[in-house]
N, C-alpha and C positions, 0 to 999 in steps of 0.2 A: 181029600185033606189038606188043612192049611198047618200050619207048625206050629201053632201055639191052641190048635184046640185042644179043651181040656183043659185049661191056664184060666184061673177067675181072676180078675183085676178089680180091687177095692179101691175106689178115687176118692177124694175128698178135696176136690179139684175146683179151678175158678178160673176164670180170665185166658191165657194164651198159656203157658208153658207147661205147665202139666197133661191140660186135655191135649194138646199135642204130641206128648208120650204116648199117653194113653189110649189116642184115637191109632197111631199107626201099630200099639202090639193088636187093638183090634181087629185095625186091617190081615191084620195075620192072624187073626184066629182066636182070639182069646176074648174070654168074656169080661165085659166091664162093665161095675154098676157102680154106676157115678153118682155122690151122694153130695144132696144140696138144701140151701135153705129154704125151708117151708115158704111159699107165698111169695119171693120173688126167685131163686134159685141161686143157680150162679150167675155174677153180675153182666157176664159178657153176652145173656140173652136178653138186655137191654141197652147194648151197646149204641144200636140202629133198628129199625125195620124194615131195610132195602131187598130183604129176599123175599118176597111177597108178606111180607109183616114180619117175619124173624130176620135176627143179626147175624148178616154175614158174618160176624168170627164165630159164633155158636156153629153155625150150618157147615163154614170150614174144618172145625175142629170136634165138633158128636157125633158122627157117623156111628153105627154100631153099635152102641152104648145103650144100658137101659138106666132109665133114673129113677128115685125111689129119695123123696124129699124128708129129710128128722131132724126134727132140733136137739142136737146131743147136747144141751143143757138141761134135757128131761130124761129121767131116770130111764122112763119105757125104750126112747130111741135109742139112748147110748150103746141101752142091751142089746137091738138090732143090729148096733152098728160090730159089738165083739158078737153077734151071732155071725154076722159075715165076715167078719175077720179071721175067728175060727175054722172057716171052710176056703179061706182066700191062700191063694200064691202070693200075690203081691200086691201090699198094700203105697198108696202114694199120696202124700197130699202137700199140699204149695198154699195153707193157710198162713197168715200174717205170722209176723215173729211171733213168736214163744204162743200161741193158739194152740199148736198141738201138745204140747207139754201142760196147758194148762187143763184140755179134756182128760188128762192121764194116759196119752197116745205115746209117751216117749219110747224110744228104742231100744232099751232094754226092758220096758214093760213088754212089748211089744215081742222080741225075740225069747223074756223067758215064756209066756205065755204060748208061743208060737214059734215053735224050735226052725221050723221050715220056711218059714214067711220070709219074704223080700222087701224090705222097706228102703222107702224112697222120699228121699226130703228135698224138696226144690223152693227155693229162698235168695233171696235176693242177693245180700253179701256172706253167706252162710254164718257158721254158729259159732261166736266169739271174734273178738275184736273187736272195735268202737261204732264199727258200721252196724251191729250182728243184728241190732232190733231196730232197725229203720226201715222204714216202706221204701219198695221199691218198685217203678214200675219202668215200663220199657223204653221211654223218652230218658229217665234219667239215668238207668244205666247206662245208655250210650253215652250220656254226658261224663258220668263217673268213669267209664272204660276208654277214654278217649275217643271214640268214635266219630264222634261229630266234628272234635275237631279235624276231620281227617276228610269232610265229606261237607261241601258246599262249594263255591264261588272262592276266589281271593279275599275277597268284602266280607263273605260273610258266613258263618258255617250255618250249614243243613242238617236236618234229622233224616237218618235212613228212612227212606221210604213205608218200609214192611216193618214189624215189629223184631228185630234183630237178636237183640238179647232174651227176649221170650222163647225165638225159636231157636236160637242155641244153646241155652237151659233143655226147653225139651229134646234136643235132640238127644243130650249126653245125660238124660235122665233114659231115653227109648236104649240106649246101645248099652246103657249102664245094667239095666234091668234085665237085658239079652244076659249080658255077660254072667252075671247073678245069678239067672237061671243056668245056666251054661256048669258054672261052678256048685250049684246043688246037684244038680245030674251028678256030680263027681266026688262029693264031698258029703253028700245028705243033709247038710243045713243049709238055713238062711245065713243072710247077710244083711249089713245096712251100710246105705251110702247116704251122700249127699251133695246136691249138687248147686251152686249159687251161679246167679246168671250175669255176674261181675264177672267171675271166676271161666263164666264159660264162652263171654264175648272176649273177653283175656286172651283166650287162646285161638278166637276167629281174629283175631289183633297181632297174629304173629311176626308178619312181616314187617309193619309199624313201629313192631317194640323195639326188637333188632337193628332196625335202619338208625331210629332214635338214639336208643343208649349207647349207641356203639360209634353214631355218624356224630352225634353232638347236637342235629338237628332235629325235627317232627318234620314225614315227608309235606311238603307244601300242600295244601287246597289245590285241588287243578282241574276242579268242575268235574265236564265228564270227559278229559282227558287222563292219561295215567302219571300218578306223581313222580316211577321210577322208570316209564317205559316211554320209549318214543320212536318214531309215531306210533300215535293209538289212540285214538278217540275220533272225533267228527270234523269233517274237512268237506268246506264247500265247494260242492260243484256248481258248472257257469248256470243251472238253470232255476240257482238258489240252493237245491236238495243238498241236506247234508249227507256225507258216506262217511261212517263209521266203521274202523280199519285197526287193523292189529298186528305189527312186525313185532316178533318176538325173538330172533336171532338174527345173525349178522348175513348168511346164506338168503332168507326171507328180505334182508334187506337189501340183498345186490342184485336178489332178481326184481323186488319191486321199482327198484331204482331203473332197472333196464327193462320190463319187461311193461313196467305199468307207467312210468311216470317219462320212459323213452329218453332218462339220461342215464346212461349207465356212468358217465362220469361224477354225478354225484355221491356215488357209494365213497367213492377213496378221497371226500373232502376232507381232509383233517379235521373241519369241522362235526360231522356226521361220520367216522367210520368206525364210530364201535356206540354202543348205546349209553354210556355215560357222556360221552360228549357231545351226543343228540339231542339227551336233558338236559345239557347244561345251554345248551345253544337252540333252544326250542322253540322261542319264537325264529330265529332263522329260517329253520327248518320247515314252520311250518308256511312262513310265505314262499318257501322255493315252490313246493307241493302245491299249495292253491294256485300260485300262478301259472301250475300244469293245467290244475283242476279246472279254470275258468274255461279255458276252451272246448270241457269235455260235460256234456251230460252227464248225470247220476246213472244213467243207465248202461253209458258205453265203459263209465268206470268201475261200475259192478262187472261190466262182461272184463273187462279186462281182468282186475283181482283174481275173477272165477279163471281164467283161464293162467292165470300165474299164480293159479293153490295160496294165493292171501287170501288170508281169514278178513271175515267183514259182515256187516248182517244193517238190516234197517230198523229206526227209530220206529217202533211202535208201539201205540198207545194198548192200554189195560184192553179195549175192546176187542183193537185187532189183534191181540193177544189170544182170546179165547176162539177166534176164528182162523188162527195161526193152520197154515196148509200142513203143516209136519205132525201136529196134533192130531188132523183132520184122517193125513194117510196110514197114521199107526193103530187110529181106532181106539186113542188115547179117552176119549170120556163114555158114562156111562151115567144109571140116571137112581137115584137113591129116593126112599121113597122120606116124607116126614107131616108135621102137623099140618101142612099148608099145601100138600102135597108130590107129586115126585120133582125132582126138582136134581142139575145137571150136576156132577161132580166129577172131576178129574180122578184120573185112575192114580196109585201110589207110584213114585216115579221108579224103585227096584220092580225089575219084567223078570218073570221065570215064565221059560217056555212051557207053555200046558199049564201053568196056575195062575188063578183069575182070584186075584182078591175079594177079600168079603168086601160090601158094598150093601150094607144093612140101613135100616133105616135110624135118623135121626131123632130123638126124643122127642116128646112134652114133658114138659116139668112132673113128675110122680107119677107117670107113667107107668111103669112095672113092679108101682109097691103091692099089688095086691097078691101079682106072683110074685113075688119076690118073699114074704110075709110066707105065703102058700109053701114055697117052697124049706120054709125055714120051719114051720110048724110040722113040716114031711106029708103035708097034704095034698102036694103037686109033687113028681117027678121031673128032677132037675134034669135040664135041655146040655149040661156040660158038664165034665168032670172037674175034681180037684183034684188035690192034693194026694 
């Protein structure tokens, strides 16, 4: 039995943030009924066709779910949604600003009709304030939250390569739902909460926010290096390969100088004898490190780093990551069914001994309509419990 067996989630969701939250609930056993637009469905279905004709985003975010297409402007379909909500434990929506309210799905109305319901709304900027009705996509929130000002080279900012604002919002929605369900076990009452992408990513901006607010300057863009720690980043070896390493404290710095660089006296150089000094003199530090590495192949540098227990890594592309030996050794891949046949999928990252997470089918649009309607009409026994 999985922890959320018996919990039913109705998700009026699209794109990334809400589907990411609900997929994690489904991985833990919750029944997730995904309500989509008739005809086109969740618009993330059409982002690309790279997974044998399916969208890579949709495949990532929508296993373990059931799909029903409802036109919520139609009285008949709106009534179906109301019947689903009457049986639900959780309602999640990330519609455009104001859309849920126009459909009559206000927090007050939902909790009045369903006092034990957990209601989660995800938006770009939250309710209230000058941005409340602004559309928000991941790129735009990365800009507004200052994340892009930190990413890239000294000359040019760069978008973070994954939808980090969406992921942050989805993670806080997921943890908020779990918290609300736990609270309901203690109080018997449901509750409502909201998560904004700006505020979720703002939490992840923690260190540069404090660094800037109290230091008077934004951390500089530093490419693959760390703006506030040195040495931390890529260093060129004799064969041209870049070796990535990170030194986190003064003990490691002394070990790195003595056992890797074989320059123990460098640890006491006043330009480098503490982290803030090393950051200030980053260019000179790089020159000294690469001066030594110029006589060593990458394999020898990595051997010395391993022997000295200094953290280091190899720059892999995404294809190399999918074949990572650690994932293979830990048996982290499973197969899930889909409208285009079996697909490989990574297990969720939380590992519990003796528990296998749910890894079920990715639904086609409206695939589960007849069965869901039959359940509502009482002609088919439900396969999951409810409240």
